[in-house]
mmCIF file as gemmi writes it, N, C-alpha and C atoms, coordinates in Angstrom:
data_model
loop_
_atom_site.group_PDB
_atom_site.id
_atom_site.type_symbol
_atom_site.label_atom_id
_atom_site.label_alt_id
_atom_site.label_comp_id
_atom_site.label_asym_id
_atom_site.label_entity_id
_atom_site.label_seq_id
_atom_site.pdbx_PDB_ins_code
_atom_site.Cartn_x
_atom_site.Cartn_y
_atom_site.Cartn_z
_atom_site.occupancy
_atom_site.B_iso_or_equiv
_atom_site.pdbx_formal_charge
_atom_site.auth_seq_id
_atom_site.auth_asym_id
_atom_site.pdbx_PDB_model_num
ATOM 1 N N . UNK Axp A 1 ? -6.789 -23.721 3.884 1 0 ? 1 A 1
ATOM 2 C CA . UNK Axp A 1 ? -5.966 -24.226 4.969 1 0 ? 1 A 1
ATOM 3 C C . UNK Axp A 1 ? -4.632 -23.508 4.956 1 0 ? 1 A 1
ATOM 4 N N . UNK Axp A 2 ? -4.232 -22.931 6.066 1 0 ? 2 A 1
ATOM 5 C CA . UNK Axp A 2 ? -2.964 -22.247 6.162 1 0 ? 2 A 1
ATOM 6 C C . UNK Axp A 2 ? -1.825 -23.226 6.429 1 0 ? 2 A 1
ATOM 7 N N . UNK Axp A 3 ? -0.651 -22.862 5.984 1 0 ? 3 A 1
ATOM 8 C CA . UNK Axp A 3 ? 0.534 -23.693 6.194 1 0 ? 3 A 1
ATOM 9 C C . UNK Axp A 3 ? 1.322 -23.228 7.411 1 0 ? 3 A 1
ATOM 10 N N . UNK Axp A 4 ? 1.068 -21.986 7.827 1 0 ? 4 A 1
ATOM 11 C CA . UNK Axp A 4 ? 1.737 -21.39 8.979 1 0 ? 4 A 1
ATOM 12 C C . UNK Axp A 4 ? 0.693 -20.724 9.859 1 0 ? 4 A 1
ATOM 13 N N . UNK Axp A 5 ? 1.027 -20.602 11.137 1 0 ? 5 A 1
ATOM 14 C CA . UNK Axp A 5 ? 0.152 -19.919 12.089 1 0 ? 5 A 1
ATOM 15 C C . UNK Axp A 5 ? 0.901 -18.692 12.594 1 0 ? 5 A 1
ATOM 16 N N . UNK Axp A 6 ? 0.265 -17.534 12.531 1 0 ? 6 A 1
ATOM 17 C CA . UNK Axp A 6 ? 0.859 -16.32 13.075 1 0 ? 6 A 1
ATOM 18 C C . UNK Axp A 6 ? 0.666 -16.331 14.584 1 0 ? 6 A 1
ATOM 19 N N . UNK Axp A 7 ? 1.719 -16.064 15.319 1 0 ? 7 A 1
ATOM 20 C CA . UNK Axp A 7 ? 1.642 -16.107 16.779 1 0 ? 7 A 1
ATOM 21 C C . UNK Axp A 7 ? 1 -14.838 17.325 1 0 ? 7 A 1
ATOM 22 N N . UNK Axp A 8 ? 0.099 -14.987 18.257 1 0 ? 8 A 1
ATOM 23 C CA . UNK Axp A 8 ? -0.611 -13.83 18.818 1 0 ? 8 A 1
ATOM 24 C C . UNK Axp A 8 ? 0.303 -12.964 19.675 1 0 ? 8 A 1
ATOM 25 N N . UNK Axp A 9 ? 1.085 -13.577 20.522 1 0 ? 9 A 1
ATOM 26 C CA . UNK Axp A 9 ? 1.928 -12.81 21.448 1 0 ? 9 A 1
ATOM 27 C C . UNK Axp A 9 ? 3.187 -12.268 20.784 1 0 ? 9 A 1
ATOM 28 N N . UNK Axp A 10 ? 3.588 -12.865 19.673 1 0 ? 10 A 1
ATOM 29 C CA . UNK Axp A 10 ? 4.779 -12.414 18.949 1 0 ? 10 A 1
ATOM 30 C C . UNK Axp A 10 ? 4.354 -12.15 17.502 1 0 ? 10 A 1
ATOM 31 N N . UNK Axp A 11 ? 3.851 -10.964 17.249 1 0 ? 11 A 1
ATOM 32 C CA . UNK Axp A 11 ? 3.257 -10.629 15.954 1 0 ? 11 A 1
ATOM 33 C C . UNK Axp A 11 ? 4.237 -10.71 14.799 1 0 ? 11 A 1
ATOM 34 N N . UNK Axp A 12 ? 5.538 -10.744 15.073 1 0 ? 12 A 1
ATOM 35 C CA . UNK Axp A 12 ? 6.52 -10.794 13.997 1 0 ? 12 A 1
ATOM 36 C C . UNK Axp A 12 ? 6.964 -12.222 13.688 1 0 ? 12 A 1
ATOM 37 N N . UNK Axp A 13 ? 6.285 -13.229 14.253 1 0 ? 13 A 1
ATOM 38 C CA . UNK Axp A 13 ? 6.674 -14.627 14.062 1 0 ? 13 A 1
ATOM 39 C C . UNK Axp A 13 ? 5.516 -15.457 13.516 1 0 ? 13 A 1
ATOM 40 N N . UNK Axp A 14 ? 5.891 -16.505 12.765 1 0 ? 14 A 1
ATOM 41 C CA . UNK Axp A 14 ? 4.922 -17.485 12.281 1 0 ? 14 A 1
ATOM 42 C C . UNK Axp A 14 ? 5.5 -18.866 12.553 1 0 ? 14 A 1
ATOM 43 N N . UNK Axp A 15 ? 4.618 -19.837 12.781 1 0 ? 15 A 1
ATOM 44 C CA . UNK Axp A 15 ? 5.052 -21.197 13.089 1 0 ? 15 A 1
ATOM 45 C C . UNK Axp A 15 ? 4.548 -22.152 12.016 1 0 ? 15 A 1
ATOM 46 N N . UNK Axp A 16 ? 5.445 -23.003 11.517 1 0 ? 16 A 1
ATOM 47 C CA . UNK Axp A 16 ? 5.092 -24.017 10.53 1 0 ? 16 A 1
ATOM 48 C C . UNK Axp A 16 ? 4.184 -25.045 11.196 1 0 ? 16 A 1
ATOM 49 N N . UNK Axp A 17 ? 3.053 -25.314 10.593 1 0 ? 17 A 1
ATOM 50 C CA . UNK Axp A 17 ? 2.113 -26.278 11.158 1 0 ? 17 A 1
ATOM 51 C C . UNK Axp A 17 ? 2.68 -27.695 11.076 1 0 ? 17 A 1
ATOM 52 N N . UNK Axp A 18 ? 3.437 -27.986 10.033 1 0 ? 18 A 1
ATOM 53 C CA . UNK Axp A 18 ? 3.937 -29.337 9.811 1 0 ? 18 A 1
ATOM 54 C C . UNK Axp A 18 ? 5.058 -29.736 10.776 1 0 ? 18 A 1
ATOM 55 N N . UNK Axp A 19 ? 6.055 -28.855 10.973 1 0 ? 19 A 1
ATOM 56 C CA . UNK Axp A 19 ? 7.209 -29.226 11.797 1 0 ? 19 A 1
ATOM 57 C C . UNK Axp A 19 ? 7.349 -28.403 13.076 1 0 ? 19 A 1
ATOM 58 N N . UNK Axp A 20 ? 6.608 -27.3 13.202 1 0 ? 20 A 1
ATOM 59 C CA . UNK Axp A 20 ? 6.633 -26.511 14.418 1 0 ? 20 A 1
ATOM 60 C C . UNK Axp A 20 ? 7.726 -25.457 14.516 1 0 ? 20 A 1
ATOM 61 N N . UNK Axp A 21 ? 8.56 -25.312 13.478 1 0 ? 21 A 1
ATOM 62 C CA . UNK Axp A 21 ? 9.638 -24.319 13.523 1 0 ? 21 A 1
ATOM 63 C C . UNK Axp A 21 ? 9.068 -22.905 13.46 1 0 ? 21 A 1
ATOM 64 N N . UNK Axp A 22 ? 9.757 -21.976 14.137 1 0 ? 22 A 1
ATOM 65 C CA . UNK Axp A 22 ? 9.362 -20.566 14.146 1 0 ? 22 A 1
ATOM 66 C C . UNK Axp A 22 ? 10.148 -19.795 13.098 1 0 ? 22 A 1
ATOM 67 N N . UNK Axp A 23 ? 9.473 -18.83 12.451 1 0 ? 23 A 1
ATOM 68 C CA . UNK Axp A 23 ? 10.105 -18.01 11.423 1 0 ? 23 A 1
ATOM 69 C C . UNK Axp A 23 ? 9.73 -16.548 11.612 1 0 ? 23 A 1
ATOM 70 N N . UNK Axp A 24 ? 10.664 -15.686 11.267 1 0 ? 24 A 1
ATOM 71 C CA . UNK Axp A 24 ? 10.428 -14.253 11.354 1 0 ? 24 A 1
ATOM 72 C C . UNK Axp A 24 ? 9.649 -13.785 10.131 1 0 ? 24 A 1
ATOM 73 N N . UNK Axp A 25 ? 8.718 -12.874 10.37 1 0 ? 25 A 1
ATOM 74 C CA . UNK Axp A 25 ? 7.992 -12.228 9.275 1 0 ? 25 A 1
ATOM 75 C C . UNK Axp A 25 ? 8.628 -10.875 8.943 1 0 ? 25 A 1
ATOM 76 N N . UNK Axp A 26 ? 9.702 -10.528 9.624 1 0 ? 26 A 1
ATOM 77 C CA . UNK Axp A 26 ? 10.447 -9.311 9.353 1 0 ? 26 A 1
ATOM 78 C C . UNK Axp A 26 ? 10.011 -8.097 10.153 1 0 ? 26 A 1
ATOM 79 N N . UNK Axp A 27 ? 8.776 -8.066 10.612 1 0 ? 27 A 1
ATOM 80 C CA . UNK Axp A 27 ? 8.268 -6.914 11.338 1 0 ? 27 A 1
ATOM 81 C C . UNK Axp A 27 ? 7.03 -7.333 12.112 1 0 ? 27 A 1
ATOM 82 N N . UNK Axp A 28 ? 6.674 -6.551 13.105 1 0 ? 28 A 1
ATOM 83 C CA . UNK Axp A 28 ? 5.413 -6.819 13.796 1 0 ? 28 A 1
ATOM 84 C C . UNK Axp A 28 ? 4.281 -5.99 13.199 1 0 ? 28 A 1
ATOM 85 N N . UNK Axp A 29 ? 4.594 -5.18 12.194 1 0 ? 29 A 1
ATOM 86 C CA . UNK Axp A 29 ? 3.585 -4.365 11.508 1 0 ? 29 A 1
ATOM 87 C C . UNK Axp A 29 ? 3.15 -5.091 10.238 1 0 ? 29 A 1
ATOM 88 N N . UNK Axp A 30 ? 1.859 -5.424 10.116 1 0 ? 30 A 1
ATOM 89 C CA . UNK Axp A 30 ? 1.379 -6.214 8.98 1 0 ? 30 A 1
ATOM 90 C C . UNK Axp A 30 ? 1.777 -5.693 7.6 1 0 ? 30 A 1
ATOM 91 N N . UNK Axp A 31 ? 1.805 -4.405 7.402 1 0 ? 31 A 1
ATOM 92 C CA . UNK Axp A 31 ? 2.146 -3.847 6.095 1 0 ? 31 A 1
ATOM 93 C C . UNK Axp A 31 ? 3.608 -4.018 5.71 1 0 ? 31 A 1
ATOM 94 N N . UNK Axp A 32 ? 4.441 -4.344 6.672 1 0 ? 32 A 1
ATOM 95 C CA . UNK Axp A 32 ? 5.872 -4.482 6.415 1 0 ? 32 A 1
ATOM 96 C C . UNK Axp A 32 ? 6.349 -5.934 6.53 1 0 ? 32 A 1
ATOM 97 N N . UNK Axp A 33 ? 5.425 -6.866 6.69 1 0 ? 33 A 1
ATOM 98 C CA . UNK Axp A 33 ? 5.798 -8.267 6.841 1 0 ? 33 A 1
ATOM 99 C C . UNK Axp A 33 ? 6.042 -8.918 5.481 1 0 ? 33 A 1
ATOM 100 N N . UNK Axp A 34 ? 6.889 -9.947 5.484 1 0 ? 34 A 1
ATOM 101 C CA . UNK Axp A 34 ? 7.23 -10.666 4.266 1 0 ? 34 A 1
ATOM 102 C C . UNK Axp A 34 ? 7.116 -12.171 4.497 1 0 ? 34 A 1
ATOM 103 N N . UNK Axp A 35 ? 6.838 -12.915 3.439 1 0 ? 35 A 1
ATOM 104 C CA . UNK Axp A 35 ? 6.704 -14.364 3.543 1 0 ? 35 A 1
ATOM 105 C C . UNK Axp A 35 ? 7.84 -15.088 2.83 1 0 ? 35 A 1
ATOM 106 N N . UNK Axp A 36 ? 8.873 -14.378 2.445 1 0 ? 36 A 1
ATOM 107 C CA . UNK Axp A 36 ? 9.981 -14.983 1.709 1 0 ? 36 A 1
ATOM 108 C C . UNK Axp A 36 ? 10.602 -16.152 2.48 1 0 ? 36 A 1
ATOM 109 N N . UNK Axp A 37 ? 10.872 -15.962 3.751 1 0 ? 37 A 1
ATOM 110 C CA . UNK Axp A 37 ? 11.463 -17.024 4.558 1 0 ? 37 A 1
ATOM 111 C C . UNK Axp A 37 ? 10.554 -18.235 4.691 1 0 ? 37 A 1
ATOM 112 N N . UNK Axp A 38 ? 9.245 -17.99 4.723 1 0 ? 38 A 1
ATOM 113 C CA . UNK Axp A 38 ? 8.293 -19.089 4.824 1 0 ? 38 A 1
ATOM 114 C C . UNK Axp A 38 ? 8.294 -19.922 3.543 1 0 ? 38 A 1
ATOM 115 N N . UNK Axp A 39 ? 8.331 -19.236 2.402 1 0 ? 39 A 1
ATOM 116 C CA . UNK Axp A 39 ? 8.383 -19.943 1.113 1 0 ? 39 A 1
ATOM 117 C C . UNK Axp A 39 ? 9.665 -20.745 0.984 1 0 ? 39 A 1
ATOM 118 N N . UNK Axp A 40 ? 10.784 -20.165 1.389 1 0 ? 40 A 1
ATOM 119 C CA . UNK Axp A 40 ? 12.07 -20.873 1.323 1 0 ? 40 A 1
ATOM 120 C C . UNK Axp A 40 ? 12.043 -22.115 2.207 1 0 ? 40 A 1
ATOM 121 N N . UNK Axp A 41 ? 11.434 -22.008 3.383 1 0 ? 41 A 1
ATOM 122 C CA . UNK Axp A 41 ? 11.321 -23.158 4.288 1 0 ? 41 A 1
ATOM 123 C C . UNK Axp A 41 ? 10.518 -24.271 3.625 1 0 ? 41 A 1
ATOM 124 N N . UNK Axp A 42 ? 9.385 -23.923 3.02 1 0 ? 42 A 1
ATOM 125 C CA . UNK Axp A 42 ? 8.568 -24.94 2.357 1 0 ? 42 A 1
ATOM 126 C C . UNK Axp A 42 ? 9.342 -25.6 1.225 1 0 ? 42 A 1
ATOM 127 N N . UNK Axp A 43 ? 10.021 -24.789 0.424 1 0 ? 43 A 1
ATOM 128 C CA . UNK Axp A 43 ? 10.756 -25.325 -0.721 1 0 ? 43 A 1
ATOM 129 C C . UNK Axp A 43 ? 11.868 -26.272 -0.273 1 0 ? 43 A 1
ATOM 130 N N . UNK Axp A 44 ? 12.524 -25.943 0.826 1 0 ? 44 A 1
ATOM 131 C CA . UNK Axp A 44 ? 13.665 -26.722 1.307 1 0 ? 44 A 1
ATOM 132 C C . UNK Axp A 44 ? 13.244 -27.944 2.125 1 0 ? 44 A 1
ATOM 133 N N . UNK Axp A 45 ? 12.283 -27.788 3.009 1 0 ? 45 A 1
ATOM 134 C CA . UNK Axp A 45 ? 11.953 -28.836 3.983 1 0 ? 45 A 1
ATOM 135 C C . UNK Axp A 45 ? 10.658 -29.61 3.698 1 0 ? 45 A 1
ATOM 136 N N . UNK Axp A 46 ? 9.748 -29 2.959 1 0 ? 46 A 1
ATOM 137 C CA . UNK Axp A 46 ? 8.447 -29.632 2.692 1 0 ? 46 A 1
ATOM 138 C C . UNK Axp A 46 ? 8.136 -29.514 1.201 1 0 ? 46 A 1
ATOM 139 N N . UNK Axp A 47 ? 8.934 -30.175 0.361 1 0 ? 47 A 1
ATOM 140 C CA . UNK Axp A 47 ? 8.834 -30.029 -1.092 1 0 ? 47 A 1
ATOM 141 C C . UNK Axp A 47 ? 7.453 -30.386 -1.637 1 0 ? 47 A 1
ATOM 142 N N . UNK Axp A 48 ? 6.812 -31.401 -1.084 1 0 ? 48 A 1
ATOM 143 C CA . UNK Axp A 48 ? 5.493 -31.787 -1.57 1 0 ? 48 A 1
ATOM 144 C C . UNK Axp A 48 ? 4.457 -30.692 -1.314 1 0 ? 48 A 1
ATOM 145 N N . UNK Axp A 49 ? 4.489 -30.104 -0.138 1 0 ? 49 A 1
ATOM 146 C CA . UNK Axp A 49 ? 3.562 -29.021 0.196 1 0 ? 49 A 1
ATOM 147 C C . UNK Axp A 49 ? 3.871 -27.797 -0.665 1 0 ? 49 A 1
ATOM 148 N N . UNK Axp A 50 ? 5.149 -27.505 -0.856 1 0 ? 50 A 1
ATOM 149 C CA . UNK Axp A 50 ? 5.56 -26.363 -1.675 1 0 ? 50 A 1
ATOM 150 C C . UNK Axp A 50 ? 5.056 -26.528 -3.112 1 0 ? 50 A 1
ATOM 151 N N . UNK Axp A 51 ? 5.197 -27.729 -3.663 1 0 ? 51 A 1
ATOM 152 C CA . UNK Axp A 51 ? 4.752 -27.987 -5.038 1 0 ? 51 A 1
ATOM 153 C C . UNK Axp A 51 ? 3.251 -27.764 -5.168 1 0 ? 51 A 1
ATOM 154 N N . UNK Axp A 52 ? 2.475 -28.281 -4.229 1 0 ? 52 A 1
ATOM 155 C CA . UNK Axp A 52 ? 1.023 -28.073 -4.254 1 0 ? 52 A 1
ATOM 156 C C . UNK Axp A 52 ? 0.668 -26.592 -4.138 1 0 ? 52 A 1
ATOM 157 N N . UNK Axp A 53 ? 1.363 -25.885 -3.252 1 0 ? 53 A 1
ATOM 158 C CA . UNK Axp A 53 ? 1.111 -24.453 -3.067 1 0 ? 53 A 1
ATOM 159 C C . UNK Axp A 53 ? 1.403 -23.678 -4.35 1 0 ? 53 A 1
ATOM 160 N N . UNK Axp A 54 ? 2.535 -23.975 -4.986 1 0 ? 54 A 1
ATOM 161 C CA . UNK Axp A 54 ? 2.908 -23.247 -6.205 1 0 ? 54 A 1
ATOM 162 C C . UNK Axp A 54 ? 1.936 -23.542 -7.348 1 0 ? 54 A 1
ATOM 163 N N . UNK Axp A 55 ? 1.436 -24.742 -7.438 1 0 ? 55 A 1
ATOM 164 C CA . UNK Axp A 55 ? 0.421 -25.06 -8.462 1 0 ? 55 A 1
ATOM 165 C C . UNK Axp A 55 ? -0.838 -24.243 -8.234 1 0 ? 55 A 1
ATOM 166 N N . UNK Axp A 56 ? -1.225 -24.108 -6.974 1 0 ? 56 A 1
ATOM 167 C CA . UNK Axp A 56 ? -2.41 -23.325 -6.635 1 0 ? 56 A 1
ATOM 168 C C . UNK Axp A 56 ? -2.206 -21.853 -7.001 1 0 ? 56 A 1
ATOM 169 N N . UNK Axp A 57 ? -1.027 -21.32 -6.696 1 0 ? 57 A 1
ATOM 170 C CA . UNK Axp A 57 ? -0.712 -19.925 -7.026 1 0 ? 57 A 1
ATOM 171 C C . UNK Axp A 57 ? -0.728 -19.722 -8.534 1 0 ? 57 A 1
ATOM 172 N N . UNK Axp A 58 ? -0.117 -20.634 -9.283 1 0 ? 58 A 1
ATOM 173 C CA . UNK Axp A 58 ? -0.078 -20.522 -10.743 1 0 ? 58 A 1
ATOM 174 C C . UNK Axp A 58 ? -1.474 -20.58 -11.342 1 0 ? 58 A 1
ATOM 175 N N . UNK Axp A 59 ? -2.332 -21.445 -10.816 1 0 ? 59 A 1
ATOM 176 C CA . UNK Axp A 59 ? -3.692 -21.545 -11.354 1 0 ? 59 A 1
ATOM 177 C C . UNK Axp A 59 ? -4.469 -20.259 -11.093 1 0 ? 59 A 1
ATOM 178 N N . UNK Axp A 60 ? -4.21 -19.603 -9.96 1 0 ? 60 A 1
ATOM 179 C CA . UNK Axp A 60 ? -4.858 -18.319 -9.677 1 0 ? 60 A 1
ATOM 180 C C . UNK Axp A 60 ? -4.38 -17.244 -10.638 1 0 ? 60 A 1
ATOM 181 N N . UNK Axp A 61 ? -3.088 -17.273 -10.968 1 0 ? 61 A 1
ATOM 182 C CA . UNK Axp A 61 ? -2.525 -16.266 -11.858 1 0 ? 61 A 1
ATOM 183 C C . UNK Axp A 61 ? -2.992 -16.453 -13.297 1 0 ? 61 A 1
ATOM 184 N N . UNK Axp A 62 ? -3.376 -17.667 -13.677 1 0 ? 62 A 1
ATOM 185 C CA . UNK Axp A 62 ? -3.815 -17.939 -15.033 1 0 ? 62 A 1
ATOM 186 C C . UNK Axp A 62 ? -5.319 -17.777 -15.192 1 0 ? 62 A 1
ATOM 187 N N . UNK Axp A 63 ? -5.978 -17.254 -14.196 1 0 ? 63 A 1
ATOM 188 C CA . UNK Axp A 63 ? -7.419 -17.034 -14.239 1 0 ? 63 A 1
ATOM 189 C C . UNK Axp A 63 ? -7.768 -15.989 -15.293 1 0 ? 63 A 1
ATOM 190 N N . UNK Axp A 64 ? -9.028 -15.626 -15.379 1 0 ? 64 A 1
ATOM 191 C CA . UNK Axp A 64 ? -9.45 -14.637 -16.378 1 0 ? 64 A 1
ATOM 192 C C . UNK Axp A 64 ? -8.779 -13.285 -16.117 1 0 ? 64 A 1
ATOM 193 N N . UNK Axp A 65 ? -8.51 -12.54 -17.186 1 0 ? 65 A 1
ATOM 194 C CA . UNK Axp A 65 ? -7.871 -11.226 -17.007 1 0 ? 65 A 1
ATOM 195 C C . UNK Axp A 65 ? -8.777 -10.28 -16.22 1 0 ? 65 A 1
ATOM 196 N N . UNK Axp A 66 ? -8.151 -9.355 -15.528 1 0 ? 66 A 1
ATOM 197 C CA . UNK Axp A 66 ? -8.897 -8.38 -14.735 1 0 ? 66 A 1
ATOM 198 C C . UNK Axp A 66 ? -9.747 -7.51 -15.647 1 0 ? 66 A 1
ATOM 199 N N . UNK Axp A 67 ? -10.95 -7.191 -15.2 1 0 ? 67 A 1
ATOM 200 C CA . UNK Axp A 67 ? -11.829 -6.322 -15.971 1 0 ? 67 A 1
ATOM 201 C C . UNK Axp A 67 ? -11.332 -4.895 -15.866 1 0 ? 67 A 1
ATOM 202 N N . UNK Axp A 68 ? -11.54 -4.142 -16.913 1 0 ? 68 A 1
ATOM 203 C CA . UNK Axp A 68 ? -11.16 -2.733 -16.899 1 0 ? 68 A 1
ATOM 204 C C . UNK Axp A 68 ? -12.429 -1.897 -16.801 1 0 ? 68 A 1
ATOM 205 N N . UNK Axp A 69 ? -12.313 -0.796 -16.102 1 0 ? 69 A 1
ATOM 206 C CA . UNK Axp A 69 ? -13.456 0.091 -15.96 1 0 ? 69 A 1
ATOM 207 C C . UNK Axp A 69 ? -13.048 1.49 -16.378 1 0 ? 69 A 1
ATOM 208 N N . UNK Axp A 70 ? -13.984 2.208 -16.845 1 0 ? 70 A 1
ATOM 209 C CA . UNK Axp A 70 ? -13.698 3.563 -17.306 1 0 ? 70 A 1
ATOM 210 C C . UNK Axp A 70 ? -13.944 4.549 -16.171 1 0 ? 70 A 1
ATOM 211 N N . UNK Axp A 71 ? -13.022 5.479 -16.006 1 0 ? 71 A 1
ATOM 212 C CA . UNK Axp A 71 ? -13.176 6.522 -15.005 1 0 ? 71 A 1
ATOM 213 C C . UNK Axp A 71 ? -13.097 7.867 -15.732 1 0 ? 71 A 1
ATOM 214 N N . UNK Axp A 72 ? -13.208 8.925 -15.003 1 0 ? 72 A 1
ATOM 215 C CA . UNK Axp A 72 ? -13.137 10.249 -15.597 1 0 ? 72 A 1
ATOM 216 C C . UNK Axp A 72 ? -11.783 10.574 -16.189 1 0 ? 72 A 1
ATOM 217 N N . UNK Axp A 73 ? -10.739 9.86 -15.826 1 0 ? 73 A 1
ATOM 218 C CA . UNK Axp A 73 ? -9.379 10.15 -16.293 1 0 ? 73 A 1
ATOM 219 C C . UNK Axp A 73 ? -8.928 9.189 -17.392 1 0 ? 73 A 1
ATOM 220 N N . UNK Axp A 74 ? -9.716 8.258 -17.785 1 0 ? 74 A 1
ATOM 221 C CA . UNK Axp A 74 ? -9.315 7.264 -18.78 1 0 ? 74 A 1
ATOM 222 C C . UNK Axp A 74 ? -9.654 5.88 -18.274 1 0 ? 74 A 1
ATOM 223 N N . UNK Axp A 75 ? -9.012 4.876 -18.848 1 0 ? 75 A 1
ATOM 224 C CA . UNK Axp A 75 ? -9.301 3.503 -18.459 1 0 ? 75 A 1
ATOM 225 C C . UNK Axp A 75 ? -8.282 3.042 -17.436 1 0 ? 75 A 1
ATOM 226 N N . UNK Axp A 76 ? -8.777 2.501 -16.32 1 0 ? 76 A 1
ATOM 227 C CA . UNK Axp A 76 ? -7.936 2.053 -15.222 1 0 ? 76 A 1
ATOM 228 C C . UNK Axp A 76 ? -8.25 0.597 -14.952 1 0 ? 76 A 1
ATOM 229 N N . UNK Axp A 77 ? -7.203 -0.26 -14.751 1 0 ? 77 A 1
ATOM 230 C CA . UNK Axp A 77 ? -7.428 -1.676 -14.434 1 0 ? 77 A 1
ATOM 231 C C . UNK Axp A 77 ? -8.074 -1.829 -13.078 1 0 ? 77 A 1
ATOM 232 N N . UNK Axp A 78 ? -9.044 -2.732 -13.005 1 0 ? 78 A 1
ATOM 233 C CA . UNK Axp A 78 ? -9.704 -2.982 -11.73 1 0 ? 78 A 1
ATOM 234 C C . UNK Axp A 78 ? -8.754 -3.686 -10.79 1 0 ? 78 A 1
ATOM 235 N N . UNK Axp A 79 ? -8.809 -3.331 -9.52 1 0 ? 79 A 1
ATOM 236 C CA . UNK Axp A 79 ? -7.939 -3.946 -8.52 1 0 ? 79 A 1
ATOM 237 C C . UNK Axp A 79 ? -8.585 -5.148 -7.911 1 0 ? 79 A 1
């Protein structure tokens, strides 16, 4: 379940599902967009949702370590 909806007509904006406020993603180009403002909004205005989100992120980060594979140049971490 997403916490924000990216606007189709305004690719550089996202809308909070809970309160409806609009936020800038910094760019209309996906590779240059950032979610910093969205995280700050959750932390400031929706603390319960932010806490649940951060627990989910932490549990993903504590998962099993990435497998390593051998290539012709040495050992490289799997992406």
